[in-house]
Every structure is written in C-alpha cells, then in structure tokens.
All heavy atoms as an XYZ file, in Angstrom:
610
protein
N      87.254    109.291    105.704
C      88.109    109.825    106.759
C      88.793    111.095    106.258
O      89.097    111.227    105.085
C      89.130    108.788    107.159
C      88.508    107.606    107.940
S      89.711    106.404    108.504
C      90.793    107.376    109.517
N      89.139    111.932    107.180
C      89.731    113.240    106.849
C      91.185    113.124    106.394
O      91.544    113.738    105.384
C      89.617    114.181    108.057
C      90.172    115.578    107.820
C      89.414    116.255    106.674
C      90.115    116.391    109.101
N      92.001    112.356    107.067
C      93.424    112.301    106.729
C      93.651    111.802    105.297
O      94.417    112.438    104.565
C      94.209    111.452    107.762
C      94.086    112.068    109.148
C      95.654    111.275    107.349
C      94.681    113.459    109.300
N      93.040    110.718    104.877
C      93.223    110.306    103.473
C      92.779    111.385    102.487
O      93.435    111.596    101.444
C      92.383    109.035    103.336
C      92.316    108.481    104.713
C      92.266    109.689    105.619
N      91.676    112.096    102.784
C      91.221    113.183    101.893
C      92.256    114.295    101.850
O      92.507    114.854    100.795
C      89.883    113.709    102.368
C      88.740    112.820    102.029
C      87.367    113.371    102.335
N      87.277    114.780    102.565
C      86.456    115.348    103.432
N      85.674    114.603    104.191
N      86.416    116.647    103.594
N      92.822    114.643    102.991
C      93.854    115.698    103.043
C      95.061    115.274    102.241
O      95.579    116.073    101.431
C      94.234    116.020    104.503
C      95.464    116.911    104.560
C      93.081    116.670    105.245
N      95.547    114.066    102.417
C      96.713    113.609    101.705
C      96.456    113.533    100.215
O      97.327    113.890     99.401
C      97.201    112.269    102.234
C      97.829    112.321    103.584
S      99.262    113.435    103.627
C      99.583    113.490    105.345
N      95.286    113.086     99.802
C      94.933    113.020     98.404
C      94.901    114.420     97.781
O      95.432    114.647     96.706
C      93.551    112.316     98.199
O      93.665    110.980     98.711
C      93.150    112.263     96.751
N      94.264    115.356     98.488
C      94.204    116.710     97.979
C      95.596    117.383     97.980
O      95.914    118.097     97.026
C      93.236    117.544     98.843
N      96.377    117.096     98.970
C      97.735    117.648     99.038
C      98.578    117.164     97.867
O      99.219    117.972     97.192
C      98.398    117.289    100.348
C      99.877    117.656    100.472
C     100.057    119.151    100.431
C     100.485    117.052    101.725
N      98.585    115.882     97.620
C      99.390    115.323     96.527
C      98.892    115.866     95.183
O      99.701    116.238     94.338
C      99.422    113.774     96.550
C     100.021    113.226     95.283
C     100.195    113.311     97.771
N      97.593    115.924     95.006
C      97.055    116.472     93.770
C      97.516    117.916     93.557
O      97.929    118.280     92.459
C      95.514    116.412     93.781
N      97.452    118.739     94.631
C      97.896    120.116     94.514
C      99.399    120.184     94.278
O      99.853    121.022     93.476
C      97.483    120.842     95.790
C      97.863    122.283     95.887
C      96.866    123.232     95.230
N      95.492    123.096     95.591
C      94.830    123.775     96.542
N      95.454    124.684     97.266
N      93.566    123.556     96.737
N     100.183    119.388     94.951
C     101.623    119.355     94.745
C     101.970    119.064     93.300
O     102.837    119.735     92.723
C     102.294    118.328     95.663
C     102.549    118.713     97.113
C     102.959    117.498     97.921
C     103.573    119.816     97.211
N     101.337    118.064     92.745
C     101.600    117.663     91.351
C     101.115    118.758     90.385
O     101.844    119.165     89.478
C     100.948    116.302     91.052
C     101.018    115.989     89.554
C     101.615    115.184     91.860
N      99.895    119.221     90.593
C      99.289    120.233     89.713
C     100.074    121.531     89.687
O     100.221    122.178     88.643
C      97.853    120.532     90.079
C      96.927    119.401     89.763
O      97.304    118.473     89.016
O      95.794    119.397     90.311
N     100.607    121.951     90.845
C     101.324    123.218     90.942
C     102.818    123.080     90.780
O     103.542    124.037     90.893
C     101.010    123.889     92.279
C      99.574    124.308     92.412
C      99.287    125.038     93.707
O     100.120    125.151     94.592
N      98.056    125.533     93.823
N     103.296    121.870     90.482
C     104.722    121.660     90.264
C     105.574    121.730     91.536
O     106.793    121.894     91.446
N     104.980    121.484     92.687
C     105.733    121.478     93.920
C     106.503    120.204     94.131
O     107.445    120.126     94.903
N     106.102    119.169     93.408
C     106.779    117.877     93.460
C     106.811    117.279     92.055
O     105.892    117.453     91.282
C     106.087    116.937     94.465
C     104.738    116.455     93.965
C     106.942    115.751     94.797
N     107.891    116.620     91.776
C     108.023    115.884     90.503
C     108.071    114.400     90.865
O     108.955    113.947     91.630
C     109.294    116.293     89.797
C     109.524    115.597     88.482
C     110.829    116.021     87.841
O     111.330    117.127     88.157
O     111.378    115.249     87.052
N     107.096    113.662     90.381
C     107.074    112.220     90.649
C     108.078    111.498     89.763
O     108.375    111.953     88.670
C     105.672    111.673     90.371
C     104.544    112.238     91.235
C     103.215    111.594     90.860
C     104.817    112.074     92.718
N     108.595    110.397     90.258
C     109.482    109.556     89.477
C     108.703    109.019     88.273
O     107.486    108.901     88.318
C     110.011    108.393     90.341
N     109.407    108.674     87.208
C     108.727    108.163     86.015
C     107.836    106.958     86.338
O     108.251    106.050     87.058
C     109.887    107.760     85.097
C     111.016    108.621     85.540
C     110.857    108.793     87.021
N     106.607    107.016     85.825
C     105.685    105.921     86.003
C     104.930    105.856     87.312
O     104.138    104.971     87.533
N     105.209    106.826     88.183
C     104.554    106.830     89.517
C     103.257    107.612     89.439
O     103.190    108.670     88.890
C     105.501    107.470     90.548
C     104.778    107.673     91.895
C     106.720    106.595     90.749
N     102.220    107.039     90.037
C     100.933    107.701     90.088
C     100.806    108.495     91.389
O     101.379    108.151     92.406
C      99.786    106.697     90.023
O      99.722    105.956     91.221
N     100.021    109.581     91.369
C      99.759    110.295     92.617
C      99.166    109.407     93.707
O      99.491    109.560     94.892
C      98.770    111.388     92.183
C      99.054    111.611     90.728
C      99.413    110.229     90.221
N      98.339    108.460     93.301
C      97.739    107.560     94.280
C      98.766    106.717     95.022
O      98.592    106.451     96.228
C      96.720    106.618     93.581
C      95.526    107.331     92.999
C      95.798    107.989     91.638
O      96.821    107.707     90.990
O      94.955    108.817     91.233
N      99.839    106.338     94.336
C     100.898    105.585     94.991
C     101.589    106.450     96.056
O     101.940    105.972     97.159
C     101.901    105.080     93.976
N     101.791    107.712     95.758
C     102.420    108.602     96.728
C     101.501    108.842     97.900
O     101.969    108.870     99.037
C     102.814    109.907     96.062
C     103.562    110.885     96.959
C     104.833    110.262     97.560
C     103.921    112.176     96.175
N     100.231    109.000     97.665
C      99.261    109.139     98.780
C      99.359    107.938     99.703
O      99.419    108.084    100.918
C      97.813    109.326     98.221
C      96.825    109.215     99.364
C      97.672    110.656     97.507
N      99.351    106.763     99.125
C      99.432    105.523     99.929
C     100.721    105.506    100.770
O     100.688    105.115    101.948
C      99.356    104.302     99.029
N     101.831    105.919    100.169
C     103.092    105.946    100.893
C     103.048    106.933    102.027
O     103.545    106.659    103.139
C     104.244    106.249     99.962
C     105.590    106.184    100.628
C     106.744    106.312     99.655
O     107.093    107.478     99.327
O     107.267    105.282     99.249
N     102.484    108.140    101.806
C     102.398    109.125    102.862
C     101.485    108.637    104.007
O     101.804    108.842    105.180
C     101.819    110.437    102.290
C     102.781    111.262    101.448
C     102.053    112.411    100.779
C     103.957    111.767    102.276
N     100.398    107.980    103.666
C      99.496    107.459    104.701
C     100.199    106.354    105.515
O     100.072    106.313    106.748
C      98.214    106.919    104.100
C      97.295    108.007    103.524
C      96.137    107.363    102.778
C      96.783    108.910    104.606
N     100.971    105.500    104.853
C     101.740    104.466    105.569
C     102.762    105.097    106.484
O     102.954    104.662    107.641
C     102.454    103.534    104.579
C     101.488    102.562    103.913
O     100.348    102.367    104.390
O     101.875    101.963    102.882
N     103.464    106.128    105.999
C     104.470    106.812    106.796
C     103.856    107.479    108.006
O     104.452    107.468    109.113
C     105.237    107.816    105.954
N     102.698    108.021    107.827
C     102.012    108.674    108.936
C     101.619    107.662    110.005
O     101.736    107.944    111.207
C     100.767    109.387    108.418
C     100.043    110.316    109.340
C     100.991    111.425    109.833
C      98.861    110.940    108.675
N     101.216    106.468    109.602
C     100.859    105.435    110.566
C     102.077    104.932    111.341
O     101.968    104.443    112.470
C     100.150    104.284    109.873
C      98.779    104.623    109.437
C      98.075    103.447    108.784
O      98.630    102.380    108.601
N      96.826    103.653    108.373
N     103.251    105.021    110.700
C     104.500    104.572    111.349
C     105.052    105.547    112.343
O     106.043    105.220    113.054
C     105.577    104.260    110.288
C     105.204    103.020    109.436
O     104.398    102.204    109.879
O     105.782    102.906    108.341
N     104.483    106.736    112.444
C     104.939    107.730    113.415
C     104.634    107.267    114.833
O     103.531    106.938    115.141
C     104.295    109.080    113.161
C     104.731    109.765    111.908
C     106.210    110.136    111.942
O     106.655    110.811    112.852
N     106.942    109.686    110.949
N     105.653    107.262    115.666
C     105.449    106.873    117.051
C     104.619    107.869    117.819
O     103.855    107.553    118.700
C     106.803    106.669    117.744
N     104.799    109.145    117.472
C     104.001    110.196    118.089
C     103.804    111.296    117.081
O     104.270    111.207    115.951
C     104.683    110.727    119.369
C     106.141    111.141    119.077
O     106.538    111.342    117.927
O     106.883    111.290    120.074
N     103.102    112.336    117.483
C     102.794    113.415    116.523
C     104.085    114.079    116.068
O     104.954    114.404    116.856
C     101.860    114.445    117.170
C     101.483    115.536    116.237
C     100.594    115.326    115.224
C     102.110    116.758    116.323
C     100.248    116.333    114.321
C     101.786    117.810    115.440
C     100.862    117.583    114.439
N     104.166    114.296    114.775
C     105.317    114.984    114.180
C     104.877    116.329    113.675
O     103.694    116.525    113.354
C     105.870    114.147    113.023
N     105.775    117.256    113.595
C     105.493    118.540    112.948
C     105.197    118.260    111.505
O     105.917    117.517    110.838
C     106.677    119.486    113.093
C     106.917    119.947    114.518
C     105.822    120.859    115.007
O     105.305    121.662    114.268
N     105.445    120.662    116.258
N     104.118    118.834    110.991
C     103.645    118.517    109.649
C     104.668    118.828    108.567
O     104.944    117.982    107.725
C     102.345    119.245    109.366
C     101.658    118.907    108.042
C     101.370    117.418    107.960
C     100.403    119.730    107.868
N     105.229    120.034    108.563
C     106.161    120.397    107.511
C     107.385    119.514    107.440
O     107.671    118.929    106.395
N     108.074    119.332    108.581
C     109.258    118.461    108.532
C     108.884    117.004    108.197
O     109.640    116.316    107.497
C     109.804    118.549    109.968
C     109.382    119.895    110.424
C     108.020    120.102    109.809
N     107.722    116.523    108.705
C     107.308    115.170    108.365
C     107.111    115.000    106.848
O     107.603    114.054    106.250
C     105.994    114.801    109.081
C     105.308    113.611    108.481
C     105.774    112.319    108.750
C     104.213    113.751    107.640
C     105.171    111.218    108.185
C     103.609    112.653    107.075
C     104.067    111.378    107.326
N     106.372    115.960    106.256
C     106.125    115.868    104.811
C     107.401    115.982    104.002
O     107.644    115.177    103.112
C     105.140    116.948    104.385
C     103.689    116.772    104.803
C     102.882    118.034    104.531
C     103.082    115.538    104.163
N     108.226    116.944    104.315
C     109.443    117.109    103.531
C     110.388    115.921    103.679
O     110.916    115.408    102.708
C     110.185    118.409    103.859
O     110.583    118.454    105.187
N     110.550    115.434    104.919
C     111.417    114.266    105.144
C     110.903    113.056    104.391
O     111.664    112.317    103.754
C     111.478    114.019    106.642
C     112.354    112.862    107.051
C     112.446    112.698    108.596
N     111.134    112.451    109.186
C     110.469    113.298    109.966
N     110.960    114.494    110.212
N     109.325    112.978    110.474
N     109.605    112.824    104.431
C     109.009    111.663    103.799
C     109.084    111.777    102.280
O     109.444    110.788    101.608
C     107.533    111.480    104.242
O     107.504    111.401    105.684
C     106.931    110.219    103.653
N     108.797    112.937    101.745
C     108.836    113.133    100.290
C     110.276    113.033     99.759
O     110.514    112.438     98.705
C     108.200    114.491     99.943
C     106.700    114.564    100.149
C     106.233    116.003    100.022
C     105.935    113.654     99.209
N     111.214    113.626    100.468
C     112.601    113.576    100.035
C     113.156    112.137    100.057
O     113.897    111.734     99.149
C     113.514    114.492    100.887
C     113.168    115.966    100.557
C     114.979    114.217    100.693
C     113.745    116.968    101.521
N     112.756    111.367    101.062
C     113.257    109.977    101.176
C     112.556    109.010    100.233
O     113.051    107.911    100.010
C     113.060    109.507    102.616
N     111.453    109.431     99.654
C     110.643    108.528     98.847
C     111.295    108.256     97.466
O     111.716    109.172     96.779
C     109.260    109.129     98.606
O     108.505    108.330     97.737
N     111.261    106.994     97.105
C     111.695    106.586     95.749
C     110.655    106.987     94.695
O     110.960    106.962     93.520
C     111.922    105.080     95.681
C     113.140    104.620     96.480
O     114.047    105.439     96.732
O     113.155    103.452     96.887
N     109.451    107.338     95.147
C     108.402    107.729     94.232
C     108.538    109.186     93.774
O     107.910    109.605     92.807
C     107.023    107.534     94.910
C     106.737    106.149     95.430
C     105.348    106.119     96.072
C     106.847    105.103     94.364
N     109.346    109.960     94.488
C     109.511    111.377     94.221
C     110.877    111.644     93.579
O     111.906    111.269     94.155
C     109.359    112.195     95.560
C     109.686    113.647     95.322
C     107.974    112.031     96.106
N     110.842    112.252     92.434
C     112.101    112.636     91.761
C     112.664    113.937     92.355
O     113.884    114.061     92.500
C     111.889    112.820     90.254
N     111.772    114.883     92.688
C     112.241    116.176     93.201
C     111.126    116.856     93.984
O     109.959    116.812     93.588
C     112.651    117.084     92.054
C     113.413    118.326     92.435
C     114.781    118.029     93.019
O     115.541    117.252     92.393
O     115.069    118.576     94.104
N     111.507    117.459     95.097
C     110.591    118.285     95.901
C     111.088    119.709     95.806
O     112.260    119.997     96.033
C     110.588    117.812     97.375
C     109.793    118.667     98.338
C     108.290    118.626     98.009
C     110.029    118.206     99.779
N     110.171    120.625     95.461
C     110.534    122.005     95.241
C     110.061    122.959     96.329
O     110.227    124.165     96.212
C     109.990    122.484     93.870
C     110.530    121.677     92.716
C     109.744    120.735     92.086
C     111.853    121.836     92.301
C     110.242    119.972     91.021
C     112.350    121.087     91.248
C     111.537    120.166     90.615
O     112.028    119.444     89.571
N     109.435    122.450     97.380
C     108.910    123.286     98.462
C     109.621    122.989     99.772
O     110.079    121.850     99.988
C     107.389    123.018     98.646
C     106.506    123.246     97.431
C     105.072    122.906     97.747
C     106.604    124.691     96.931
N     109.706    123.987    100.618
C     110.282    123.771    101.964
C     109.185    123.480    102.965
O     107.988    123.459    102.643
C     111.142    124.976    102.375
C     110.358    126.259    102.497
O     109.138    126.226    102.731
O     111.011    127.325    102.414
N     109.577    123.262    104.212
C     108.608    122.908    105.263
C     107.475    123.923    105.378
O     106.307    123.554    105.447
C     109.317    122.791    106.621
C     110.297    121.664    106.729
O     110.377    120.831    105.788
O     111.005    121.597    107.752
N     107.832    125.189    105.438
C     106.830    126.246    105.598
C     105.839    126.254    104.445
O     104.622    126.368    104.605
C     107.524    127.598    105.719
C     106.566    128.762    105.923
C     107.282    130.118    105.867
N     108.064    130.320    104.672
C     107.577    130.670    103.472
N     106.262    130.821    103.323
N     108.343    130.853    102.455
N     106.357    126.108    103.200
C     105.515    126.108    102.020
C     104.578    124.910    102.006
O     103.425    125.015    101.591
C     106.342    126.142    100.757
C     107.085    127.460    100.566
C     108.124    127.374     99.467
O     108.908    126.428     99.401
N     108.116    128.370     98.585
N     105.066    123.767    102.482
C     104.215    122.581    102.546
C     103.056    122.766    103.537
O     101.922    122.441    103.258
C     105.026    121.352    102.955
C     105.967    120.817    101.857
C     106.971    119.834    102.458
C     105.169    120.142    100.757
N     103.358    123.375    104.700
C     102.317    123.628    105.686
C     101.311    124.654    105.125
O     100.099    124.459    105.291
C     102.923    124.136    107.005
C     101.856    124.613    107.981
C     103.727    123.012    107.671
N     101.769    125.670    104.460
C     100.885    126.671    103.852
C      99.967    126.022    102.828
O      98.776    126.308    102.753
C     101.667    127.812    103.205
C     102.266    128.733    104.220
C     103.166    129.793    103.563
O     103.257    129.849    102.320
O     103.778    130.550    104.330
N     100.517    125.088    102.054
C      99.733    124.377    101.045
C      98.613    123.578    101.712
O      97.481    123.582    101.273
C     100.631    123.494    100.209
C     100.034    122.836     98.979
C      99.558    123.905     97.963
C     101.049    121.928     98.316
N      98.938    122.894    102.781
C      97.939    122.100    103.521
C      96.869    123.037    104.095
O      95.663    122.765    104.000
C      98.578    121.254    104.656
C      97.500    120.637    105.541
C      99.463    120.172    104.038
N      97.316    124.172    104.649
C      96.379    125.128    105.254
C      95.443    125.727    104.192
O      94.328    126.099    104.522
C      97.113    126.224    105.979
C      97.751    125.737    107.259
O      97.342    124.747    107.845
N      98.764    126.429    107.701
N      95.886    125.818    102.970
C      95.081    126.383    101.897
C      94.099    125.392    101.285
O      93.234    125.796    100.508
C      95.999    126.937    100.781
C      96.725    128.211    101.193
O      96.305    128.847    102.167
O      97.728    128.545    100.539
N      94.188    124.140    101.646
C      93.238    123.131    101.108
C      91.865    123.412    101.681
O      91.737    123.614    102.880
C      93.710    121.716    101.472
C      95.020    121.255    100.864
C      95.370    119.882    101.397
C      94.935    121.201     99.355
N      90.903    123.437    100.842
C      89.529    123.694    101.315
C      88.800    122.369    101.512
O      88.048    121.918    100.650
C      88.815    124.579    100.295
N      89.054    121.761    102.641
C      88.388    120.480    102.953
C      87.522    120.556    104.169
O      87.715    121.258    105.060
C      89.426    119.390    103.164
C      90.367    119.115    101.974
C      91.400    118.074    102.354
C      89.543    118.579    100.806
C-alpha cells in the first residue's frame, strides 16, 4: 500500500536528515506504526503538515521535532515513491 510506504520513507528521511530526534530506544518502525494509527483515527481528511507536526510533537516516541508544517510537507513532496 502507498500510505505505509510514504510514512516509512518519511520517517527514514526525518531521522537521516535530523528533522526529528527519536526518544532513547525508539525505532523508526515504532514511529511509523504510531503515525499510521494516528492517520486511521482521523475522522476526516486533515492537512498533512499540521497533522504530522501535531502527531510528532504529541508522541512519546519523539524527543524533538525540528521542522515546521511547511517543511514537513516539502519533505513528503520530495519523496520519490
């Protein structure tokens, strides 16, 4: 499916480029699973940037997010999937 591939690629890019700092002992796969769960819990379509930043900031798996909404959307748009 496309959405899991996008989230997997997004988290990998975020971690590799230092856009997010995971909490100690957290794997990228755990964050992907949390993002996919959060996406399923959306009652309706959400704006991608605000959804990602809100979810990442609220996550106990994330120690720090260094990108804003616009930068997160640009990162997703740059993924070659």
